[in-house]
N, C-alpha and C positions, 0 to 999 in steps of 0.2 A: 750302474745300480739304480734302483728306485727306492723311494721311501714314501709310504702313505700313512697319513695320520688323520684320524677322524674323517671329516668330510672333504679333506683335501685330496684331489685326484693324484694318481701316481704320475710322476714325471721323471724322465731320466736325468740324473745328476750328471750333467755334461762332464766329461772326463777332464776335470780341471783340478788344480791343487786345492781349491777351496772346499771341494766336496769330500776331501780325504778323511776328516776326523771320524766319520762314521763308517769308513771302509775297512778298518783294521780287523774287526770281528775277532777271529781266532788268532790273529798274528800278535796282538798285544805286545808283550815284552820279549819276544824271541830275539836272540842275538842276530845282528846284521853284520856280515863281514865288512870291514873298512874298504876293501877293494870294491865291493858293490856300490858303496856310498860314493866313493871317489869316481867310479866309472859313470854313475848316473850324473853327477855334478859336472863332469867334463863335457856333457852335451851342451850345456849353456856356454861353456868356453868355445865349443866347436862352431856354434851358430851365431854368436854375438858379432863377428866381423860382418855378417850380412847386414845386421841392423846398423852398426856403427860406421862401417866403411862404405857399403853399397848404398843403403837407404839414406843415411843422414849426412855424413860429412865429406865424402869423397866422390863416389861415382855419379850420383844424381846431382849434387849441388855444384861440383866443380866441372863436370863433364856434360851430363845430359841436358841440363837447362842453361848451359853457358853459350857464349856466342859461337862456339864450335859448330853448333847446329843451326846457325842462322845463314841465310844466303850471303855470299862473300861480300857483296856490295853493302849490305847492312852491317855485317860484322866489322867492317873497316871504319864505321862511324865512331865518333867519340862516345864514351860511356854515358854521358849526360844528354846525348841527342834524343829527342822525344821519339823518333822513329825506332831507334835501337831499343830504348826502354820499353816501347810497346811490343816490339818483337820478342824481347826476353820475357815479358809478361805473358805473351801467347804460349811460350814454351812451358812456363810454370802452370798456366791454365790447362794446357794439354796433359801435362803430367798429373795435375790434380784431378782431372776428369777420369783418367784411367785408374788412379788410386781410389776414387770414389766407387767406381764399378767393382774394383777389387774388394772394397769393404762390404759391398752388397753380396759378393760371392762368398766371403767369409761368413757372413750372416747365414746364408743358405746352406753352406756345406759343413762348416766346422762343428756345429752342435749335433747334426745328424750323424756325421762320421764318428764323432766322439762317442755317442751313445751306442752306435753299432759295435765299435771296438770294445767298449766297456762290457756290453752284454754278451759278446761272443768270445771274450778273452783273447783278443788279437791286437792289443795295444802296440806291442813291439813290431808286429808286421806292418801296421799302418804307420808307425813312427819310422820304420825303415823305408817304406815307400815314399813318404813325404820328405824325409831327409835326403834321400837319393834324388828326388825331383828338385829339391832346393839346390843341391850341388850341381845338378845338370843345368838348371837355369842360370846359375852363376857362371858356369863354363860358357853358356851360350852368349853371355854378354861380351865375350871376346870378339864376337862377330858384329858388334855394334860399332861400325867404323865412323870416323869423324866426318860425317857428311849429313846434311839436313834430311836426306831421304831415309836415314836410319833412325831418326828420332822416335817414331812411333814404335818401331821394333824394340828399341831400348826401353821405352816407357811400359810397353806391354810385358816384356820379360821381367823387369823389376817388379811390377805389380803382381805378376804370377808368382814370383818368388815370395812376395809378402803373403799371398794366400797359402802357399806350401809351408811357409814358416809358421803361420798361425795354426794350420791343421796339425803339423808336427808337434807344436807346443801343447795342444790339447792332450795328445797321447803321452807326451813326455811328462807333463805334470801328473797325469794319472798313474805313472809308474812310481811316483814318490812313495806310495804305500808299500812297494816292494823293498825299499831300502831304508825304511825308518819305522819307528814305533810311535805310539801316542806321545811319549815323552821327548822324542828326538825330532819330530816332524818339522818343527820350526827351525831348529839348528841345521838340519839337512837342507831344507828349502833355502835358508840363508846362504849356505855354502854354494849352492848353485847360482844364486844371484851374485854373490861375491866373485866367483870365478868368471861369470859373464862380464862383469865390469872390468876385471883385470884383463880378460881376453880381448875385449874391445880396445882398451888402452894400448896394449902391446901391439895389436894389429895396426893401430893408427901410428904408433911410434915407428913401426917397420916401414910404413909409407913415407914418413918424414925422412928416415935414414936413406931410403932409395932415392928420394928427391934430392937429398943433400949430396949424394955421390953421383948425381945426374945419371942414374941408371947404368953406371959403369960404362958410359960412352955409347950405350945402345941408341940407335935411331928411333925416337919415340914419336915420329910423325904418324898421322892417321889415328891419333888417340891410342897408340900402342901402350903407353904407360898405364892408362886407366883400364884398358882391356886386359893387360897382364895382372893388374891388381884384382880384377874380378875373378880371373882364373885362379889366382893365388888364394882368394877367399874360398873358392870351391875345394881346392886341395886341403886347406885348413879344415873345412867342414868334414870332409871324408875321413881324414886321418884321426882327428880328435873325437869323432863320434863312434869310432870302432869299439872302444872299451865298453860302452853301454850295451851294445848288441852282443858282446861276448860274455858279459858278467852279470847283467841285471836280469833277474827272473821275471817271468810273466805272471801277474796275479791271475788266479783262477777266475773263470767266468761265473757269475751268479747263476744258480740253477733255475731253470724254468722261466727265464725272462727273455723272450724273443725281442729283437729290436722293433721299435715302433716305425710305422711308415712315415713318409715325409709329412703328409697332411695331418696324421694323427699326432705326430710329435708336436706340431705347432698348436694344435687344438689343446693338447694337454698343457703346453707352456702357458697359453693365455688363460686357461682355466685356473692354473695354479696362481698366477699373478692376481686374478680376481679374488680367489679365496683368501690369499694372503692379505690382500687389502682389507677384506672384511674382518679377518680375525686378528691381524697384527699390523695395523695401519702404519705405525712409525717405521717398521721394517720395510714395508712396501714402498713408502715414500723414499726411504734411504736407497733402496735398490734403483729407483728411478733417477734420483739425483746423482748417485754415484756413476750410473751408466753414462749420463751426459758429461759430467766433468772429467771422468776418466778418459773419454774420447778426446776432450780438449787437451788433457795432459799428453796423450799420445801425439796429438798434432804439434805440440811444442817441440818434441824431439824429431818428428817426421819431417818438418819443414824448417827447422832451425838452421840447418846448414845452407839451405837454399836462400834464406834471408841474408845470412852472413855474406855469401858469395855474390848474389845478384843485387840485393838492395843496399848493402853496405860496402861493397867493393873489396872484400877480404881476398887476399892472395891465396893460392892453394895451400901453402904452408900455414898461413894464418888460420884458415878454416880448420885444418887438421889439428893445429895446436889448440884452437878453441874446443874442438871435439874432445881432446884429451882432458882439458880443464873441466869441460862439462860433465864428463863421466866421473871425474874425481869428486867434483862438488856434489853431484847427485848421490854418489855412493856414501860420502861422509854425512850428508844431510839425512839420508835414509837410516843410517846407524843412530844418529842423534835423535831422530824422531821417536824411537822407542822410549827413551828416557823422558822426553817432553810429553809423550802420550800418557805415560804413567803418572806424571805430575799434574798435568792440566786437563786431561781428558781428551779422547780422540776427536770428538766433535769440535772442540775449540781449536785443535791443531789443523783440522781440515778447513774450517772456515778462515782461519788466519792465512793458511797457505793459498787458498783460492783468492782471497783479497790481494795477497802479495803477487800472485800470478797475473791477475787482471791489471793491477797498477803497473807492474813491470812490462806487460804486453803493450799497454797504452803508451808507456814511456818509449818503448822501441818504435812504435808507430809515429808518435809525435816528433821524435828526434832522428828520423831517418836521414835527414840532410845534415846532421851535426857531426858527421865523421864516424870513425870506428869505435872510439872510446865508449860512447853510450851503449853500443851493442855489447861490448866486452862486459860492462858492468851489469846492465839490465838483462842481457842474455844469460849470464851466469846466475843472476838472481832468479830467473825463471827456472833454471835447472835446480837451484837450491830449494825452491818451494815444491817442485814436482816430487822429490823424494819423500818429504813428510806427508804430503797428501796421499801418495800411494801406500805408504806404510800404515798410516792411521786408518785408512779406509777398511783394510782387511781386519784390523783389530776391533774397530767399532762394530762391524757386522758380526763378528764373533760374540761380542757382548750383548747385542740386541736380539740374537737369534734364539728362539726357544730351543731347549736342549733336544727335544724330540723331533726337531725339524732341521737339524744342521745340514744333512746331506741335501735335502730339497732346496733350502734357502741358498746355500753356497752354490748349488748348481744353477739356480736362477741368477745369482750374482754374476757368474761367468757368462751366462747366456745373454742377460740384459746388456752387458757391455758390447757384445757382438751385434745386438739388434740395432744399436745406434752408431756402429763403427764407420758409417759413411758421413757423419755429421761434420767432423773437423775438416776432412779433405773436401767435402762438398762446399762448406762455407769459405774455405781457402780459395777454391776454384771460382766460386760465384763473385766474391769481392774483387779478385784480380780481373776477371772477365768484365765486370761492370765498370771499374774505375781505371783499368788499363795500366797498372803498375804493380810490381810484385810485392812492394811493402804493404799494400792494402790487405794482403792475405792474413797478416798478423791480426788485423782488426776482426776478420771473420772468426779466427780461433778464439780471440778475446770474447766475442759474443757467446760462443759455445760455453766458455768458462763462466761467464756472467749468468747464463741460464742455469747452469749447474749450481752456482752459488745461491741463486734465488730459490731454487728447489730445495737446497740443503737447509735454508732458513726455516722451511716448513717442517723439517724433521725434528720433532720434539721428543727427546729421550730423557729418561731419568739420569741424574748425575751419578757418576760412580760413587760407591760407598765412601771411599777415602776422601772425596771432595765435598761431601755433604756437611 
């Protein structure tokens, strides 16, 4: 959909959940079957293992950037040997480089495909294609054997999975309008987030159980255990995504709005940013600041497992247990953030969370030689601050957006996040490449968070009425 107000040019509100408040139109308070709501929310459950198990805590951190993919003579060296540390850092750098390229691909593809699906009324079709591609890429990881020659194949497949997941998420979020009303959109959206956290936790628990029973005596040489985990995640995705495609209706396409071309879309995007800066400068500053620090928040989860395994020497089960704890802490803090937001104001919560994130990240960096306990404490602190920052960001934008510009501004919010989606992986890669050790990557992410914090200080907003 598009929205044009005054002198502001039309721009497609990228098919993301933030743009939904003005998309209900005639749907208002029509009843929505509970089956449809549950079916929509199950997609979050279906795809969360890719994020929790593949990207963050198991496949990448315990397998792809481990000594499994080092030459045999290097892998046999002691963990604190400089040669081995440098070789492991090279793996982290390589994976970070491919992740950075994936971020650029998301920037170029996701907004365009999102507005095409939105304007043509084909969100479910694009969601089906992207979900099927995500499942196929997870299946393909079964063929990433434990040999250095397969490292780049693994890095590319995982990064392509991240692109497919992001494109799928654009269209999934856009379907929220089909299963909610203006009064229930927050509750339904929260149901999806909640099921996603639970799904990720249960998937990680399943991995712990399989490790505990030693895969029922199966010969897991050649990385078979991790390859089977990836295939299992693919099956999980397919099975639990089916209800959405069976039960969730496709919203109708808006009449008379053909998709914009690639160049035209980006011209409209930058014109809208310019005009928003002229007419509603605090909102524009907030879009810029949140784009930067949101990418830093993503980096915390994207590379947290790698830090635990490579820089702090966590065993596979310890990394997975940390992942379970991280999901629990993030989920609880996200729920609590709503009450804190109402009491102290969203801007105060965001600033406090960003300061906490930067301090915790610097603590992880400075204490990298102090054993595992500092990472348990400070790593979970990072996760605890991520939740409030994410929750309060959306609520603050809702408060500062002019009523007649909701669709446009929330569309910009979704898009600006993708514009800088390469920052955190890029800084992670740069710092490891320059300094030659994986723990330096956290300093790169901390710098992204600091930049976002500084930009946020320039966001001057009126205090909420109940705090004046």
